[in-house]
C-alpha positions, 0 to 999 in steps of 0.5 A: 499500500505504501508503495502503491501511495509512493509511486501515485504521489510521484505521478502527480509530481510527474503530471505537474510539475512546479516550475523551476527558480529560473522559470518564475523569474522570467515569467515575473520578469515579463510580466514586470516588463508587460506592465511597464508597457502598460502604464506607458500606454495609460500615461499617453492616454491620461495626458491627451485625456487630462491635457492640463495635468499632463502626465500623472506621477501617482499610479493610483491617478491612474487606476480605477474608483467606482465612480466615474473615471476622473483625473484622481482614479482615470481608470485605465490601468487595474486595481492591483497595478495602481498599488504599484505592486506585481508579481513580486515587483514594485513600480513607482514614478520617479523624476517627474517635471513640469511647469506648475500642475502640469508634469510633462516628464516621468520615468517609471521604474519596476524593480524586484521585491526579492532580488534574485528570487522574484526577479534579477533585472529592473526596468524602466521608461520615461515618456519617450517609451523606450523601455530598458533594463538593469540586470543588477536589479536596481532602481536606482541606476535604472535609467536613461544610460541602462540598456534599451531592452531588446524586441526579439 
């Protein structure tokens, strides 16, 4: 009987394998890049919908609420992404600048919450739309001098 249970357990493990750490990291990184693209698209839509504001530097402004969309809850990204955390990555705005209440430039950075566990690389972009990466996973050094992500 123990032999049968052991064989059944082995069969189930083989039937439903758990992803390796490398597979999980690759999936999290791909998700982070997709989320950065989503935020970039939302920023362009936000700036064209609310031209007096320009871009926003607050993820919650891109998210939704129970009411009609407005400049503080534009309903352009899902609630999870608007919270700033998704699949082991944190998303933050940096280097926002403008004239008065109108923001003309921004950068968005996605970095692993647990380096080498939830992800290895950091990803960033700005109003130019070029997504870049930082191999060290550092949010502080990801920027215009970082290499662009190739679109294979």
